[in-house]
C-alpha positions in Angstrom: 5.0 7.2 10.2 5.2 5.7 7.1 7.6 2.8 6.3 11.0 3.4 3.9 10.5 2.3 0.8 12.9 1.6 -1.8 12.9 1.8 -5.8 11.5 -1.6 -5.9 8.4 -0.7 -3.9 8.0 2.6 -6.0 8.3 0.1 -9.6 5.7 -2.6 -7.8 3.0 0.1 -7.0 2.8 1.7 -9.9 2.7 -1.7 -12.1 0.3 -2.4 -9.6 -2.3 0.6 -9.9 -6.1 0.7 -10.2 -6.1 -3.4 -11.1 -3.6 -3.6 -7.7 -5.9 -1.9 -5.7 -9.3 -3.4 -6.8 -7.2 -6.8 -6.0 -6.5 -5.9 -2.5 -10.1 -4.2 -2.0 -11.6 -8.2 -2.8 -9.5 -9.6 -0.7 -10.4 -7.5 2.4 -13.7 -7.6 1.6 -13.3 -11.4 1.5 -11.5 -11.5 4.8 -14.0 -9.2 6.2 -16.8 -11.9 5.2 -14.7 -14.7 6.7 -14.2 -12.7 10.1 -17.8 -12.4 10.1 -18.6 -16.1 9.9 -16.1 -17.3 12.2 -17.2 -14.4 14.9 -20.5 -16.0 14.6 -18.8 -19.4 15.1 -16.8 -18.4 18.2 -19.9 -16.9 19.7 -22.0 -19.7 19.2 -19.4 -22.3 20.6 -18.8 -19.9 23.7 -21.4 -21.0 25.6 -20.6 -23.1 28.9 -19.5 -26.9 28.1 -22.6 -27.8 30.0 -24.6 -27.6 27.2 -21.8 -30.0 24.9 -22.0 -32.6 28.3 -26.1 -32.7 28.2 -25.8 -33.3 24.4 -25.4 -37.0 25.0 -22.3 -37.0 22.9 -20.5 -39.2 25.4 -16.9 -40.5 25.0 -15.7 -41.1 22.1 -13.0 -44.4 21.4 -10.1 -42.6 22.7 -11.7 -41.4 25.9 -12.3 -37.5 24.7 -15.5 -36.3 25.2 -17.8 -34.0 22.6 -16.9 -30.7 24.9 -13.2 -31.4 24.0 -13.7 -31.5 20.6 -15.6 -28.2 20.7 -13.1 -26.7 23.2 -10.3 -27.2 20.3 -12.5 -25.9 17.4 -12.7 -22.7 19.4 -9.6 -22.6 20.0 -8.9 -22.8 16.2 -11.7 -20.6 15.4 -10.1 -17.6 17.8 -6.6 -18.5 15.9 -8.0 -18.2 12.6 -9.6 -15.0 13.8 -6.3 -13.1 14.7 -4.9 -14.4 11.5 -7.7 -13.0 9.5 -6.9 -9.4 11.2 -3.7 -9.3 10.8 -3.9 -10.1 7.2 -6.3 -7.4 7.0 -4.0 -4.9 8.6 -1.7 -6.1 6.4 -3.3 -5.4 3.1 -4.4 -2.2 4.7 -0.9 -0.8 4.7 -0.3 -2.4 1.3 -3.3 -0.5 0.3 -2.2 2.8 1.8 1.6 2.4 0.6 0.3 1.8 -3.1 -1.9 4.9 -3.0 0.4 7.2 -1.1 3.2 6.4 -3.6 0.9 6.9 -6.7 -0.2 10.5 -5.0 3.5 11.3 -5.1 4.0 9.9 -8.7 1.5 12.5 -9.8 3.5 15.3 -8.4 6.9 14.5 -11.1 6.6 16.8 -14.0 7.3 16.6 -17.7 10.5 13.7 -18.2 10.6 12.3 -14.6 7.0 11.9 -14.9 6.9 10.5 -18.7 9.6 8.1 -18.1 8.2 6.4 -15.1 4.4 6.5 -16.7 5.9 4.4 -19.9 8.1 2.1 -17.5 6.1 1.1 -14.9 2.5 2.4 -15.4 1.8 1.1 -18.8 4.9 -1.1 -18.5 6.5 -1.0 -22.2 9.9 -2.6 -22.1 13.0 -0.1 -21.4 14.8 0.4 -24.2 11.7 0.8 -25.6 11.1 3.6 -23.7 14.8 5.2 -23.8 14.9 4.9 -27.4 11.4 7.0 -27.8 12.4 9.3 -25.3 15.3 10.5 -27.4 18.0 10.8 -24.6 21.1 9.5 -24.3 21.0 6.2 -21.8 23.2 8.6 -19.0 20.2 11.3 -19.0 17.6 8.5 -19.2 18.6 6.9 -15.9 19.3 9.9 -14.5 15.8 11.1 -15.2 14.4 7.7 -14.3 16.5 7.4 -10.6 15.2 11.4 -9.5 12.0 10.7 -10.4 12.0 7.3 -8.2 14.1 9.6 -5.7 11.6 12.0 -5.6 8.8 9.9 -4.9 10.5 8.5 -2.2 11.2 11.6 -0.3 7.8 13.1 -0.6 6.5 9.7 0.3 8.5 9.6 3.7 8.1 12.7 4.3 5.4 14.3 6.9 3.1 15.9 4.2 -0.3 14.0 4.6 -1.3 13.0 0.7 -3.6 15.9 0.8 -1.3 18.2 1.3 0.8 16.8 -1.2 -1.9 16.8 -3.7 -2.4 20.6 -2.8 0.8 21.9 -2.3 3.2 20.2 -4.6 4.9 23.4 -6.2 5.8 24.6 -2.8 6.5 21.3 -0.9 9.2 20.8 -3.9 10.7 24.4 -2.9 10.7 23.7 0.8 12.5 20.1 0.3 14.8 22.1 -2.0 14.3 20.8 -5.5 16.3 22.2 -7.9 13.9 21.5 -10.9 11.1 23.4 -9.4 12.0 27.0 -9.7 10.1 29.7 -7.8 8.3 33.3 -8.8 10.6 35.9 -8.4 10.2 39.6 -9.1 12.2 41.2 -11.2 14.2 44.1 -9.4 16.1 47.0 -11.4 18.5 49.2 -10.0 17.6 52.0 -11.7 20.4 55.1 -10.9 18.7 58.1 -11.8 
């Protein structure tokens, strides 16, 4: 089940775009490399403590021996492994959210798409986009809000990203959207 999103999530996802996804991907790869290093370290530390006792490390000035330090190091390594996996899960969730918002954004048409594209994808100032839209402030703001509302509704729907891409017109009709007009055959009632 997808998490609930808000306007700010839509704006941020559209702003991040491809560069944001690349940054997430690079961070996941770096974490994966670190996780591999930590996994290798844990495997090497997981040997019996007799190995450390026979290494001749002896006791330190505070009464602890090498095996105490190695056990502590192994514990810290295991904790770091858990943290890395959690961080990777969070980044993957963020990547999934950005991808889904972008898929939903691509379903918009006409002014809704144009306004959100200019504001958030291209990053033009609000006043600039509003002026160039040649819409009144109220109509501009209504259109902007309508576009983000449609993205949020579609994002939170049960449709897969593939279904959203391939069936966008039918989805809008099924969700009761007013601005997608379904085809109806014209019927003439001719009494002859």
